[in-house]
Structures are given as C-alpha cells and as structure tokens.
N, C-alpha and C positions, 0 to 999 in steps of 0.2 A: 417017369422022372428023368430027369434031365441029372448028369452027373459035371460038377466042377473040378476043378482043378485045388489044391490047396491057395495058389494065387489070389484067389478069388471074396479067400476072407481079410487077405492083407490088402486088397483093394477096396472093401468096403470098411477096412480098420481105416484106410486112407479118407476115403471119401466123410465117415464118419468125424475126423480130424476135420477136416477139411471146412466143414461146415462150424465147427465150433468155433475155428481162427476167423469163420466170414461173421459169425455173430458176435464176435468179441468186438472185432473191429469197428462192423455197425455200433455196437454199444459205444467203443472209443469215441468214435466221429460221432454220436449224439452228445458224449459229455463233454465234449471240446466244444461242440456247437454252443451248447448251455454258457459255458464259462464266455464264449468268446460274445453272445447276445447281455453275459451281464456287462461284460469289460466295455463293451461301445455304447461310449457317452456319459463314461462313468472315471471317476479319477479316484485314487487309493491316498487319503490323507494319511499322514504319521503324525502323531500328536505326541511332542516329547513332553513326558511328563517331570518335573522338578528332581521324581526320587531316580532318573536316566533311564526309565523303563521307557516304552513307546505304545501309547494305544494307536490302533490300525480302524480304517473305516473306508469304505468303498461308498462313495455319493457319485449321486448325478448328477450330471457337469455337460455345460454347453461347451464344444471346444473353443468358443469367443468368449468364454464367461472371465471376469476379472475376478471373481469373489464367488466364497461357497460359506453356508453355514453348518457348521459342528456343531450338535447341541444348540445352546441359545447365544453362541458367539462368530461371529464374521471375520473368516481369514481370507486375506486376497490372494491372489494366484501371481504368479511370476511371472508375465508374458512374454520377457525377452528368453528365457531357457526352459524350456521341457525335458522333464526327464521321465522314462518310459519303464517300466519294471514288468515284471509274469506276475500275471494273475490267475488261479487265486494264489497264495501264498504258501500252501499247505490245497496240493490237489488230491483228487482220489487215487488211495494206496500208493502217494509218495511220486506216481508218474510225471515227472518232470516233463517230459514232450506233451502233456495236456494244458498246460499252461499257455497263455495267449498274454499279446502285451498291453501296457494298462500305462496312462498316465499316474507319475505320481507327485506330491509334492509334500514337504516337509515342513513343518512349523515347531516353533515352542509353546508351550501351555501357554494362553492367553495372549498369546502375541500376534498383531495381526499381519505384521511382514512376515512372506517365508523365511527360510534359512537359507543362507547364501553361503552354496558352497565354493570353495577356492580353487580352483583348477588351472593354477599357475601353473603351464609345463614348460621348460626348459628344452629349447630346439635349441640340438647341437646335430653337428654333419658326423657323417660317419670316420670320417679323418680329424675330429675333433673326438672324438670318443675313442680312437683307438690312441691316441696323442694320450688322451689321462692316462687309460690302460697303460700303457708303457712308463709313463711316469709314475705312477702309484708301483709298478712291479720294481721297478728300479729303486724305487723309498725302499722297499722290501727288501730288495737286495742289500743296501748299504746298511741296512739297521740288522740282516744276517751275517753281511761281512764284517759290521762293531762288533756283534755277539763272539761269533768268531774267535775273533782278537782278544776283547776281553777274557774269553775261556782261556785261549794259548798263554796268556801273560799268568792268572791265576795257576795254572797248571806251571808254569814255568817256575813262579817262584814258588810254590810247595816242593815242586822238585829240588830246588839250590837251600831250600831251608831245612829240609831232612838231615835229622843228626848221622854220622859217620856208623855204616854198621859195626865196626870193629868195637866203639867206644857203648853200642848198644849189646852187643856180646858181650863185652866185659861184665859192663852191669849187671845184665841178667843171669851170667856167672856168678859172682861178687853177691849177689842176693838169694839165690841157692845154696852156695856155700854157707852164709850168714843164717839161711833158713835150718840147713844139717846141723850148724854147730848147735843151734837153741832146740832142735828136736833129742839130738845127744844129750845136750845139758839138763832136760827136763827127763829123761828116760832117767840119769843118774840120781836122780831126786826122789 
C-alpha cells in the first residue's frame, strides 16, 4: 500500500473543482451558442401598445427584408437605421454575458411605419464646453454674491432697527415692578 501526503487530498479537491468548472464553461458555451442560433436571421420586434406597455416578439427575418408580419399585420422596417440590442432579454440565471447581439425595431400598435428615434446630437468642441462651464460657474458665483449682499443688507437693517438696550431694561423692570405691586395688592385682599 502506498502512502501519500496530505497534499494529495488538496490536489484531488482542486482537480474535482477544475472538472466542475470545465463542465460549467461547456454548458455556458452551449447555451450561448443556442442563443446565437436563435438570434441569427431574426429580429426582435417591439410593439408599443396604447396602454404604454410593449409586447416583444422574436421573428425570423432576412437582413435585406423590407417588412415583417406580426400576427396579421404587416410592419415595414427602417432600411436607413439599424439598431441592435441584446438577445434574450432575460438570459439564463440573469447572466448578461450570455446575451448575443440581435437587430431590434420598434413600432406603435397597428402603425406600419417604425418609430423614428431622433438622435439629434449637439456637436461641441472641448473649448466650447469649457467656455460654457466657466460661464455657468460665473453665473453661479454672481448669484451667490447677490445672495450674500442681500443677507448683509437684511442683517444691517435688523441691527439698526434694534431698540436701545437701556429702554428694554427699563420697560422690563417696570413690568416686573407692576407685577410685584399687583401681587401684593392681591395678597392683601
């Protein structure tokens, strides 16, 4: 009988984990291949309903097709702009790296023309962006200065409108004296 060290058990554990990892990777590649076969030659159609919700369909479609039929309605494709998304929308166990690219198109319900997304982008150079940023910062600083000035004026007005302390003390003392006299008169009755 052979004797092996305690390292042999760790080596066997590592080999078993490696085999499990290899099997898992093979299963992942098989699942991704299935998704790829589904996505090739298909289009994901999104139909926006009047309620605001959308229905999604994955339909076989040639790359040069001009229209697709969903249910009993014929929808035309946008030949000028092709948009791409990820298929499937909910992959196995939520693993997003299993998703593959698929062409997508969106229509309103029972409208043959696809939705036209407007991607109007403003093109600006970095110098223009810096100038706009500086202008915003200057405007913000000017607003803060105006606010500080308004607070300073309000504080100055509050300080100048304060009554004289001596008058306040005399009135408080007189109030206390009259209160004491009233208390004495009430006690005599």
